[in-house]
C-alpha positions as CSV (number, residue, x, y, z in Angstrom):
1,M,115.4,106.6,109.1
2,S,113.4,105.7,111.9
3,M,110.0,103.8,112.6
4,W,106.9,105.3,114.3
5,N,104.0,102.9,114.9
6,P,101.6,104.4,117.5
7,W,98.8,101.2,117.3
8,R,98.8,98.0,115.3
9,G,96.8,96.1,114.0
10,C,94.0,96.9,110.6
11,K,91.3,95.7,108.6
12,K,91.5,94.1,104.9
13,C,89.5,96.8,102.7
14,S,90.7,96.6,99.8
15,D,92.6,94.4,96.3
16,G,95.8,94.6,97.6
17,C,95.2,93.4,100.5
18,L,94.9,89.6,99.7
19,H,98.5,88.6,101.5
20,C,99.0,91.7,103.5
21,Y,102.2,91.7,105.9
22,I,100.4,92.7,108.5
23,H,97.9,89.8,108.4
24,K,100.7,87.0,107.2
25,G,103.1,88.2,110.6
26,D,100.5,88.3,113.3
27,A,99.2,84.5,112.2
28,R,102.8,83.8,112.3
29,R,102.4,85.1,116.6
30,N,98.5,84.1,117.0
31,V,97.7,87.9,117.4
32,N,94.2,88.8,115.8
33,T,95.3,91.6,113.1
34,G,91.6,93.1,113.3
35,D,92.4,94.0,116.8
36,I,93.6,98.1,116.9
37,V,94.8,99.4,119.7
38,K,98.0,101.3,121.2
39,T,101.3,100.3,121.2
40,K,104.1,101.2,124.2
41,D,105.6,103.4,121.3
42,F,102.5,105.9,120.9
43,S,104.5,108.6,122.3
44,K,107.7,107.6,120.7
45,P,108.3,111.2,118.7
46,V,108.3,112.9,122.2
47,E,109.9,110.8,124.5
48,K,113.4,112.5,125.7
49,L,116.5,111.5,127.0
50,K,117.6,112.6,130.5
51,N,119.8,116.0,129.3
52,G,116.3,116.7,127.5
53,S,116.9,115.6,123.9
54,Y,114.6,113.8,121.8
55,K,115.2,110.2,122.3
56,M,113.9,109.1,118.7
57,K,116.5,111.5,115.7
58,S,115.7,113.7,113.2
59,G,115.4,113.2,109.8
60,L,112.5,110.6,108.4
61,V,109.7,108.4,110.0
62,Y,107.8,106.1,108.5
63,L,104.9,106.2,110.2
64,G,101.9,103.4,110.7
65,F,103.9,100.1,108.9
66,S,101.7,98.3,111.4
67,T,98.7,99.4,110.9
68,D,96.5,102.4,108.7
69,F,97.0,106.0,110.2
70,L,93.6,106.5,108.8
71,I,92.0,103.2,110.0
72,E,88.5,104.4,112.2
73,E,89.3,102.9,114.6
74,A,92.9,105.1,115.9
75,D,90.4,108.4,115.1
76,E,90.3,109.2,119.5
77,W,94.3,108.7,119.3
78,R,95.1,110.4,115.8
79,G,94.9,114.1,117.2
80,E,97.9,114.1,119.6
81,C,99.5,112.0,117.3
82,W,98.9,115.6,115.6
83,A,100.3,117.0,118.1
84,M,103.5,114.6,118.0
85,I,104.2,115.5,114.5
86,K,103.6,119.2,114.7
87,E,106.3,119.1,117.3
88,R,108.8,117.3,115.9
89,Q,109.2,119.6,113.0
90,D,113.2,118.4,112.4
91,C,111.2,115.2,111.9
92,T,109.3,114.0,108.1
93,F,106.6,111.9,108.6
94,L,105.8,109.4,105.8
95,F,102.5,106.9,105.7
96,L,100.9,105.1,103.2
97,T,97.0,104.5,103.2
98,K,94.3,102.5,101.3
99,R,91.3,104.9,103.2
100,I,92.7,108.0,101.6
101,E,88.1,109.0,101.4
102,R,89.0,109.3,104.5
103,F,91.5,111.9,105.1
104,M,89.5,115.2,105.9
105,H,88.1,113.5,108.8
106,C,91.5,112.4,110.4
107,V,93.5,116.1,110.1
108,P,93.9,118.6,113.1
109,A,91.7,121.7,112.9
110,D,95.0,123.6,111.9
111,W,95.9,121.9,108.5
112,G,95.1,124.5,106.7
113,E,96.8,123.4,103.1
114,G,98.7,120.5,104.8
115,Y,102.1,119.8,107.5
116,D,104.9,121.2,105.8
117,N,106.2,117.5,107.5
118,V,104.1,115.1,106.5
119,V,104.3,113.6,103.5
120,V,100.5,111.2,102.3
121,C,101.1,108.2,99.8
122,C,98.2,106.9,98.6
123,T,97.9,103.0,97.6
124,V,96.1,101.5,94.5
125,E,96.7,98.0,93.0
126,N,94.7,97.6,89.6
127,Q,91.8,101.0,87.8
128,K,89.5,100.8,89.6
129,N,91.4,101.7,93.0
130,A,93.6,104.0,90.8
131,D,90.5,105.7,89.4
132,R,88.3,105.9,92.8
133,K,91.5,106.7,95.0
134,L,93.6,109.2,93.3
135,A,90.7,111.3,92.2
136,V,90.3,112.3,95.6
137,F,93.8,112.4,96.2
138,Q,94.4,115.2,94.1
139,K,91.7,117.5,95.4
140,L,93.1,116.9,99.1
141,P,94.9,119.8,100.4
142,I,98.7,117.9,101.3
143,K,101.8,119.4,100.5
144,H,104.0,116.8,99.4
145,K,101.9,114.0,97.3
146,C,103.6,110.4,96.7
147,I,101.6,107.3,95.0
148,T,102.7,103.6,95.7
149,A,101.3,100.9,93.5
150,Q,102.0,98.0,95.3
151,P,101.2,95.3,94.9
152,L,100.0,96.4,91.5
153,L,97.6,93.8,89.7
154,E,97.0,95.3,86.5
155,G,98.3,97.6,83.9
156,I,96.7,101.1,84.9
157,D,97.4,104.3,83.7
158,I,97.2,106.9,86.3
159,E,98.6,110.2,84.4
160,Q,95.8,112.4,84.4
161,Y,96.3,112.3,88.3
162,L,99.7,113.0,88.7
163,D,99.9,116.8,88.7
164,G,101.2,117.5,92.0
165,I,102.6,114.5,92.9
166,E,106.6,113.6,94.0
167,L,107.2,110.1,93.6
168,V,105.7,106.7,92.2
169,V,106.6,104.0,93.4
170,V,105.7,100.1,92.0
171,G,106.2,96.5,93.0
172,G,104.9,93.4,93.1
173,E,103.3,90.9,95.8
174,S,105.7,88.6,98.1
175,D,104.1,85.9,98.7
176,A,103.6,81.7,98.2
177,Q,100.4,82.6,96.1
178,A,100.7,85.9,95.4
179,R,99.3,87.2,92.0
180,V,101.2,87.6,89.0
181,L,103.7,91.2,88.2
182,D,104.6,92.0,84.3
183,Y,107.0,93.5,83.7
184,G,105.6,95.6,81.2
185,W,103.1,97.2,83.8
186,V,105.6,98.6,85.5
187,L,107.9,100.1,82.5
188,D,104.8,102.0,81.2
189,I,103.7,103.6,84.9
190,R,107.7,105.0,84.6
191,R,106.1,106.2,81.1
192,Q,103.9,108.0,82.4
193,C,106.0,109.0,85.2
194,I,108.3,110.3,82.8
195,K,105.7,112.2,80.5
196,K,105.0,114.1,83.7
197,N,108.2,114.6,85.1
198,V,107.5,112.7,88.3
199,N,110.0,110.2,90.1
200,F,109.3,107.0,89.5
201,E,110.8,103.8,92.0
202,F,110.8,100.6,91.2
203,R,110.5,99.2,95.4
204,Q,110.4,95.1,94.3
205,C,109.3,92.0,91.7
206,G,107.0,90.0,92.5
207,T,107.1,86.3,93.7
208,N,105.8,86.0,90.3
209,F,107.0,88.3,87.9
210,I,106.4,88.0,84.6
211,K,109.1,89.6,81.6
212,D,109.0,89.1,78.2
213,G,106.4,86.4,78.4
214,K,108.2,84.0,80.8
215,L,106.6,83.3,84.1
216,Y,109.8,83.7,86.9
217,R,108.8,82.5,90.8
218,L,111.9,84.6,92.1
219,Q,112.4,84.4,96.4
220,T,111.3,87.0,99.0
221,K,114.9,87.7,99.5
222,D,115.9,88.5,96.1
223,L,112.4,91.3,95.4
224,C,114.1,94.2,96.2
225,K,117.5,93.2,94.7
226,Q,116.3,92.1,91.4
227,A,114.4,94.9,91.0
228,R,117.2,97.1,91.9
229,L,119.4,95.4,89.5
230,A,116.5,96.4,86.7
231,N,118.5,100.0,87.1
232,I,114.6,102.1,85.6
233,N,114.0,104.4,88.1
234,Y,113.3,107.8,87.1
235,K,114.4,111.1,89.1
236,A,112.8,114.1,87.5
């Protein structure tokens, strides 16, 4: 697995952005998150060693995890990225976006029905944004689609949007002031995924986690561990 951040910086655009890890990390470093700038890793996928082989190994590549790959300020750079993605057919590039409505404005001319080596994850956090974003997402020509409900802020019904989805990931918010995650909401999304035979993963608990009506306050280091211990992932 590799990480590729061709640019950094982001702007809050959704209800799930309140305690965004990108903004929190930048604040600790006294960096302005609103400045969208290229990084030194912009050309990382096509950089080569002296022997002519690629520096970045084949396999899964997490793309743009310090930004949003579809953010407006990066429109002038994205074409070069698509060219690198097309060149590296030995890699699968996965990115999350809160700006799925911009997707068709951001794809290359030869996108067609989608690139085989691109996975797009549409992120949602509540019913309002699930209905708005997933109604768009389900109509887009993308070969590999996932839904990420993290941070999940309320119970949501997404069953009608699960056709063609390969994976749904659910998780809570990690922050001192985190909004609560109710385990019942997680289980209900799992039920919807099983009904539609879609892969489901409980990625992390929330700092403030409700189970069976009781509120638990968890440490950040334990959030993913506790989700794994729940042992509720579903493989279609």
